[in-house]
C-alpha positions as CSV (number, residue, x, y, z in Angstrom):
1,M,8.4,30.8,-0.1
2,S,6.7,27.9,-1.9
3,K,5.1,25.2,0.2
4,P,6.9,21.8,0.6
5,R,5.6,19.4,-2.0
6,L,4.6,15.9,-1.1
7,A,4.0,13.1,-3.7
8,L,1.9,10.3,-2.2
9,F,1.5,7.0,-3.9
10,D,-0.8,4.1,-3.2
11,L,1.1,0.8,-3.9
12,D,-1.0,-2.1,-5.2
13,H,-2.4,-1.6,-8.7
14,T,-0.9,1.9,-8.6
15,L,2.9,1.7,-8.6
16,L,2.7,-2.1,-9.0
17,P,0.4,-3.9,-11.5
18,L,-0.6,-6.4,-8.8
19,D,-1.7,-6.6,-5.2
20,S,1.4,-7.4,-3.1
21,D,-0.6,-8.6,-0.2
22,Y,-2.6,-11.0,-2.3
23,E,0.5,-12.2,-4.1
24,W,2.3,-12.8,-0.8
25,G,-0.5,-15.1,0.2
26,E,-0.3,-16.9,-3.1
27,F,3.5,-17.2,-2.6
28,T,3.1,-18.8,0.8
29,I,0.9,-21.4,-0.8
30,R,3.6,-22.2,-3.3
31,L,6.0,-22.6,-0.3
32,G,3.6,-25.1,1.2
33,W,3.0,-22.9,4.3
34,C,-0.7,-23.3,4.3
35,D,-3.6,-25.4,3.0
36,A,-3.9,-24.3,-0.6
37,S,-7.6,-24.7,-1.2
38,E,-8.7,-23.2,2.1
39,F,-6.3,-20.3,1.9
40,K,-7.2,-19.5,-1.7
41,R,-10.9,-19.5,-0.8
42,R,-10.5,-17.2,2.2
43,N,-8.0,-14.9,0.5
44,A,-10.3,-14.5,-2.5
45,E,-13.2,-13.6,-0.1
46,Y,-11.1,-11.0,1.6
47,F,-10.0,-9.5,-1.7
48,E,-13.6,-9.2,-2.8
49,H,-14.4,-7.4,0.5
50,Y,-11.5,-5.1,-0.1
51,R,-12.7,-4.2,-3.6
52,A,-16.2,-3.6,-2.2
53,G,-15.0,-1.4,0.6
54,T,-16.3,-3.8,3.3
55,L,-13.0,-5.4,4.5
56,D,-12.5,-5.9,8.2
57,I,-8.8,-5.2,8.2
58,H,-8.1,-6.5,11.7
59,D,-9.6,-9.8,10.8
60,Y,-7.8,-9.9,7.5
61,V,-4.4,-9.1,9.1
62,R,-4.8,-12.0,11.6
63,F,-5.5,-14.3,8.7
64,A,-2.8,-12.9,6.4
65,T,0.0,-13.1,9.0
66,Q,-0.8,-16.6,10.3
67,A,1.7,-18.4,8.2
68,I,4.6,-16.1,9.0
69,R,3.7,-16.1,12.7
70,E,3.8,-19.9,12.7
71,R,7.1,-20.0,10.7
72,G,8.9,-17.3,12.7
73,A,10.8,-14.1,11.8
74,Q,13.9,-15.7,10.2
75,A,12.1,-18.0,7.9
76,A,9.6,-15.2,7.0
77,A,12.5,-12.8,6.2
78,R,14.2,-15.4,3.9
79,A,10.9,-16.1,2.2
80,H,10.3,-12.4,1.6
81,E,13.7,-12.1,-0.1
82,Q,12.7,-14.9,-2.5
83,F,9.2,-13.2,-3.0
84,M,10.9,-9.9,-3.9
85,Q,13.2,-11.7,-6.5
86,E,10.5,-13.9,-8.0
87,V,7.3,-11.8,-7.8
88,I,7.9,-8.1,-7.1
89,A,11.1,-7.1,-8.9
90,P,9.8,-8.5,-12.3
91,A,6.6,-6.6,-11.9
92,V,8.2,-3.1,-11.5
93,R,7.4,-1.1,-14.7
94,P,9.6,1.6,-16.1
95,Q,6.6,3.9,-16.3
96,A,6.2,3.7,-12.5
97,L,9.9,4.5,-11.9
98,E,9.7,7.4,-14.3
99,L,6.7,8.9,-12.5
100,I,8.5,8.6,-9.2
101,G,11.7,10.1,-10.7
102,Q,9.7,13.1,-12.0
103,H,8.5,14.0,-8.6
104,R,11.9,13.3,-7.0
105,Q,13.6,15.6,-9.6
106,G,11.0,18.2,-8.9
107,G,12.0,18.3,-5.2
108,A,8.9,16.6,-3.8
109,Q,9.1,14.4,-0.7
110,L,7.9,10.9,-1.7
111,L,5.7,8.7,0.4
112,I,4.0,5.4,-0.1
113,V,0.6,5.3,1.7
114,T,-0.8,1.8,1.5
115,A,-3.3,-0.5,3.3
116,T,-0.9,-3.4,2.9
117,N,1.1,-4.3,6.0
118,D,4.7,-3.1,6.7
119,F,6.2,-6.6,6.6
120,V,5.1,-7.1,3.0
121,T,5.7,-3.5,1.8
122,G,8.8,-2.3,3.6
123,P,11.2,-4.0,1.1
124,I,9.0,-2.9,-1.8
125,A,9.3,0.8,-0.8
126,K,13.0,0.4,-0.6
127,L,13.0,-1.1,-4.1
128,F,11.3,2.0,-5.4
129,G,13.8,4.2,-3.5
130,I,11.1,5.7,-1.3
131,D,12.1,6.1,2.3
132,E,8.8,7.2,3.8
133,L,6.3,4.4,4.1
134,I,2.9,4.7,5.7
135,A,1.5,1.1,5.9
136,V,-0.5,-1.0,8.3
137,E,1.9,-1.4,11.2
138,L,2.0,-4.9,12.6
139,E,2.4,-5.4,16.3
140,R,5.4,-7.3,17.5
141,D,6.0,-8.8,21.0
142,A,9.0,-8.4,23.2
143,H,10.8,-11.0,21.1
144,G,10.1,-9.3,17.8
145,Q,7.5,-11.9,16.8
146,L,4.3,-10.8,15.1
147,T,1.1,-11.1,17.2
148,G,-1.4,-10.8,14.4
149,E,-2.7,-7.4,15.7
150,I,-2.3,-3.9,14.3
151,V,-0.6,-1.0,16.0
152,G,-2.5,2.2,16.1
153,I,-4.6,3.4,13.1
154,A,-4.8,1.1,10.1
155,S,-3.8,3.0,7.0
156,A,-7.0,2.0,5.1
157,R,-9.8,4.2,3.7
158,Q,-10.2,7.2,6.2
159,G,-7.3,5.8,8.1
160,K,-5.0,6.9,5.3
161,V,-6.0,10.5,6.0
162,Q,-5.5,10.1,9.8
163,R,-2.1,8.5,9.4
164,M,-1.0,11.3,7.0
165,E,-2.2,13.8,9.6
166,Q,-0.1,12.1,12.2
167,W,2.9,12.2,9.8
168,L,2.4,15.9,9.2
169,R,2.0,16.8,12.9
170,S,5.2,14.9,13.7
171,R,6.9,17.5,11.4
172,Q,5.0,20.5,12.8
173,L,2.9,20.7,9.6
174,D,-0.7,20.6,8.5
175,W,-2.5,20.2,5.2
176,T,-2.5,23.9,4.6
177,E,1.3,24.1,4.7
178,V,2.0,21.5,2.1
179,E,1.2,21.0,-1.6
180,T,0.1,17.4,-2.0
181,T,-0.4,15.1,-4.9
182,F,-1.9,11.6,-4.5
183,Y,-1.9,8.7,-7.0
184,T,-4.2,5.7,-6.5
185,D,-6.2,3.2,-8.4
186,S,-8.9,2.6,-5.8
187,I,-12.2,4.2,-4.8
188,N,-11.3,3.0,-1.3
189,D,-8.9,5.9,-1.2
190,L,-11.6,8.5,-1.8
191,A,-11.1,10.2,1.6
192,L,-7.4,10.9,0.8
193,L,-8.1,11.9,-2.8
194,E,-10.6,14.5,-1.5
195,Q,-8.1,15.8,1.0
196,V,-5.1,16.5,-1.2
197,N,-4.5,19.4,-3.6
198,H,-4.0,17.2,-6.7
199,P,-5.8,13.9,-6.8
200,V,-4.8,11.6,-9.7
201,A,-6.7,8.5,-10.6
202,T,-4.0,6.0,-11.6
203,N,-5.0,2.8,-13.5
204,P,-8.3,3.4,-11.8
205,D,-11.0,0.8,-11.0
206,D,-14.3,1.4,-12.7
207,R,-15.9,3.4,-9.8
208,L,-12.9,5.7,-9.5
209,R,-12.6,6.2,-13.2
210,S,-16.2,7.3,-13.4
211,L,-15.8,9.7,-10.4
212,A,-12.6,11.1,-11.8
213,Q,-14.3,11.8,-15.2
214,E,-17.2,13.4,-13.3
215,R,-14.9,15.7,-11.2
216,G,-12.3,16.4,-13.9
217,W,-9.5,14.7,-12.1
218,P,-6.5,13.6,-14.2
219,I,-6.4,9.9,-15.1
220,V,-3.0,8.2,-15.6
221,E,-2.5,4.8,-17.1
222,L,0.8,3.4,-16.1
223,F,0.0,-0.2,-17.1
224,T,-1.8,-1.6,-20.2
């Protein structure tokens, strides 16, 4: 019998031609939920740390969720619906949908594995028709309000491998029992790229492009 096939997708700059976490922050500025100049300054700093692989994700999540924690769950949910309509849906490209469809038609189980939090990415995964989402899980208190903390292992860098291993174990599987393909744009995902059977550099950053060329990994350009 052939092994179950898994198609893993990073989200930001891989399936989407933007960073959903960053764009959500910019969206909250337009809503007037935070001080524009200070938020932009700090958001840009965190983004540069992410690109450099030096991001303190716990510190970033406290910063990134401050506005929605202050506004409350209902207001945040309404704002996210507007965010999906105005920012995310127009950014979905046919090439990304086609790639997902190819794996779905081939019988693979589809997963999004992202370092962006589940509040931002949950509706985006549904938009792509992908039920399995491994994202940074935000802690909620007894009343369902966000605390600004992360539950368990953050799905960033090596954490993506660890979260995938948890996912596999929950299904009585390990890496040797599945055939895995992973699409990502970022050198930050090197640990998972090296773990899977078929790493694919997708719209890659300069460092990942160079490494992919060196190692003979496929390079896919979904966006121009």
